[in-house]
NUBA-52399 format. One record per residue: x, y, z of N, C-alpha, C in turn; residue in one letter. Coordinates in steps of 0.1 Angstrom, whole numbers, plus 5000, padded with zeros to 4 digits. Layout:
// NUBA-52399
XYZXYZXYZa/...
***
This chain:
// NUBA-52399
509049745152508149695158507349625148x/506049545155505349475148504349565140x/504149685145502849785138503549815125x/504849875126505449925116505649825105x/506249685107505949575099504549585095x/503949535099502449555091502049665082x/502249785087502049905080503049905066x/504149835069505249845055504549725046x/504149635052503549515041502349525036x/501549645042500349695038500749775025x/501649865026502349965014502749895005x/503549785005504149724999502849624992x/501849594997500649514990500049604981x/499449724986498649824982499649854967x/501249854968501949914955501749794945x/501549654949501349574940500149544935x/499049634940497749624935496849504940x/497349464953496449384960495049454965x/494149394968492849454970492849484984x/491849624990492049655003491649505009x/490649455004490049325014491149245017x/492149225007493449125009494649225018x/494649305018495549395027495049345040x/493549375042492649385056493149225060x/492949115053493049005058494248945063x/495549005051496948975057497249065070x/496649125073497049255083496349215096x/495249165095494149115104493649265110x/493449365101492649445103491249425099x/490249505112488849485107488349595101x/488549705102488049805095488949855080x/488449875071488949915057489850075059x/488850155067489450295069490850285074x/491350195084492650155092493350155078x/493250045071494150005060494350145047x/493350195047493150335037494050465043x/494250445055494750585063496150535061x/496750405061498250365060498750375047x/497750375039497850315024497450445014x/497150575019496550665013497650725004x/499050735003499950794997500550704986x/499850614982500550484974499950534960x/498950564956498350614943499150744939x/499750834950500350964944501750914940x/502350784941503450774940503550634927x/502250664921502250564909501750624896x/501850584882501250654871502350674861x/502050734848503050734838504250784838x/504250894847505451014849506350944859x/505850904872506650794878507050694874x/506550604865507050534860508250534851x/508150654843508850684832510250724842x/509850804850511150864860511950744868x/511250654873511950544880512550444868x/512250424854512850344849513850424836x/513850524836514850604827515950644833x/515750684847517050744849517750654863x/
***
């Protein structure tokens, strides 16, 4: 659906460190809270240990 495409794009953009404002603009969201709800787990999947695991194994 169009909704899941927008959410997936928001997650991809957050993973690539785009700002919340940029994600809001591209996804046509008016509230930052909405974007934050969709991308809340992105930071949980980043960091040195995750990077090491993804690039080593």
